[in-house]
N, C-alpha and C positions, 0 to 999 in steps of 0.2 A: 285338594278339595276338602272342605270341612264337612264332616258327617253330621247330618241334621238329627236332632233328638226330638222324637214325637211323644205325645201323651196319648195312649190308647183310651178311647172313651170307656172301655171296660174297667179302667182303673178307678173310675169315680163311682161305680155302681155301689149302692143302689140309687145314687143321684142320676138324673137323666142325661142324655147326650149333650144338651146345651151346657151343662156344668163343666164338661171337659174343655170346652172352648174358653169359658170364663177362667178356669184354673190354669190352663195352658198359658193364657195371656198374662195372668197375674204372676205366675212363677217363672216365666221366661223360656218356655219350651219353643222350639222352632216350628212346630206344627202339631196336627192331630191325626191319629188314626181312628177312623170311624168304624166301630163294631156295629154292623147292621143287625138289629134285633127287633123286638116288638115295639120299642119306642118309635112312634111314627116319624119323629124328626130324623132319626137315623136312616130312614128310607127315602127321604125327600131332598132332592138335589137343591131345590129353591131355598128351603129352610136352612140347609147346611151352607150354601153360598152366603146367605144372609148372616149367619153366625160367624163365618170366616171373615167376612168384610167388617162386621161390627167390632170384632175383637182383634182383627189384624193378625189372625193365625190361620194359615192355609191347611186344607186337608191334603195330606201327602200319601195316604194309603187308605184302602177300604178293605175291611175284613168281611168276606162273603158270609151270609147266614148259613153256616154249616154245622152249628152246634145242635145237640139233641133238642134243646128248647126252642130252636129257630127253624125247625124243619118245615114249617108252614108259612114262614114269612115270605111274602110275594107269591109263592107257588109251592105246591108239594113236589114239583119237578126240580131236581137239583140242577139240571142244565139251565132251566129258566132263571133260577136264583143266581147262578153264576153269570149268565148273560146280563141280567139286570145289574149285578155288581159292577160289571165292566162298563155298562152305560153310565152308571152313577160315577164311577171313577173318571171317565172321560169328561163328564159334565163339570166335575170339580178340578180337572187337570191334575189328578193324582196318578202317578205312574205305576202304582203297584196294587194288585188285588191279591189278598192272602186267602188261600183255600186249603182246607183239610183233605187228606185222602178220603176216599169213599168208605162208608161203613160197610161191614160185611154183608148186611141184608140188602144193600143197594146193588144188586148183582148186575143189572144192565148198565147202570152208571159206572160201576167199577170196570166192567168189561171194555168200555169205550173211553175210559177216563183220559189216557194219554193222547189218543187220537183226537178226542173232543177238545182238549186243551190246545192242541195244535191248530184246530179250526178256529177256535175263539181268538187265538193269537193272531191269526191271519185276518179275522174280521175286525180286530181292535189292535192295530199294529203299535199303538203308543203305550200299551199296557203290558206289564209283566205279571203273569199268573204264577205266584210264588207258593209252591206247595210246602206246607208246614210239617215238620216232624212231630209225631204224637207220642204215645206211650202205651204199653200194655196195662190192662186193668187188673187189679187184685181184689177179689171178693171171697170171703169165707175161706181164706187160706189158699185159694186157687188163682191161677194167672191165666188170662185169656186176652186175645188181641181183637178188638172190635173193628179193626180197619182192614181193608182189602186193597192190594195184596199184603200190605205190611204197615206197621206204624212208622217205619223208617222209609221216607220217600226215595232215599238214595239206593235202596234195594232194587227199585225199578229204574230210576233215572228220569229226570225231567229237566227242562231248560232253565228253570229258576226255582229257588227254594227260599223259605223263611226258616231261620234257625231259632227255635224257642228253647231258651236255656232251662226254664222251669220244667219243660217236658223232658229234656235230657235227664234232669235230676229224677223225675218220676220213673223214667225208663232205666235209671241207673247206668247211664252211658255218658262218656266224656264229651262235653260240648266242644272241646277243641278238636277232638277226633271227628266229630260230626261236621264241624266246619271244614276240616280237611277233605272229608268225603264229598261235601257239597262243592268244593272247589270254586271255579269261576262262576258257577250257578248261584252262589250265595248272593241273594238280591236284597234281603231284608232280615232284620233281627228283632225278635221279641225278647226283651231283657226283663228277667225276673229271676230271683234266686230260689234255691230249694235245698233241702237237707239231704237228699238222696235216699230217703226212707221209703221210696216207692209210691209217693202220692204227689199230685200236682198242687204246688203251694203258692207260686207267684209272690214270693217274698220280695221286699225291698232289697235291691242288690247290696251285697255286703253283709246281709243278715242270715245267710245260709252258708253252704260249704262249696258252692259251685265256682268254677274259674271265671267269674264274671269280669274281673279286672284284666286277667290274661287275655280273654277273648277280645275285649275292647281294645287293648293295646296292640293286638295282632291285626286288626282290621285294615289299617293302612297298608301293611305289608302284604296283605292278601289281595290288594287292588280293589277293595270294597268301595262301591260308589252308591250304595243304597242308604237307607235310613235305619236308625235304631229306635224302636218304639218301646217305651216303658209300659209293660203289661204287668202291673202289680195289683194284688188284692188289698183293697182298703175297706172292704165291707164291714170289718169289725172295728173300724175307727169309732171312737166314742163321741167325736164331734167333728165339725167341718175343720176346725183348727188342727186336729190330729191328722186328718186326711191331708190337709195342705202340707203339714210338716213331713209326712211320709213321702209325698210326691216331690217336695223341695229337696229332701235328702237324696232321693233316687236320681234326680236330675244332676245334682252336684257330683255325686259319685260317678255317673256316666260321663259327664264332661271331663272330670279330672282324669279318668283312665283312658278316655279317647285321646287325650293330649299326650299320652305317654306311649309312643310307638315302640314296638319290639320287633326284632327280626323273626320271620317265620321260616322254620326249616322246610325244605322241600320234602313232601311225603314220599 
């Protein structure tokens, strides 16, 4: 099975969600991951279906609004946001919803997070809720973890995971080791590079120091059946042409290394 390569709508920011479909079609991506945020189009199943049909590019994953800046999209209740993400994914026939671990101040949500994901999975049997690895935050020379119970979801254990390579770089942990820890639960990949300097960078793959090529080459041997979404930052691009060039380069890199399978040693 050929691994499909998606363009995250976050990769075109500050352009709107619609631009992700336009660029994905123009550059030859297999689909789009919709980051649900304050852009009304990102929240609207009808609008997203229209874009997918117009550009011939399906939505294959939905990123639930769980960033700091999206805490009031749809509802201040994180369970309601996650439920509506699942409904949106079902309407778009997208098999994956990406979700972050709870923030430390979301005590009730964190306390019931694992059980709640199980209930949502039962209510939406066609959807995999893939919990994403995050990273500690460093401020004023101090390090703290804003997630409960951990920035690393494998510390708790869930049915499905999203492996974010840029977040591994920010956490200064090995993405290949993280993939091993996720095991058969590895359902989705966010691909973006980093320098390992303790900050989240989302560089074009190949422009940092992370084992992006090795990870891509190992996916077939891991029995991976999900998608790889390019989640790279182009907000500093000086023009649309520069943004297109970055996203074209990212796609070519990903396809090239996905085609080079390597054996994966048993952990």
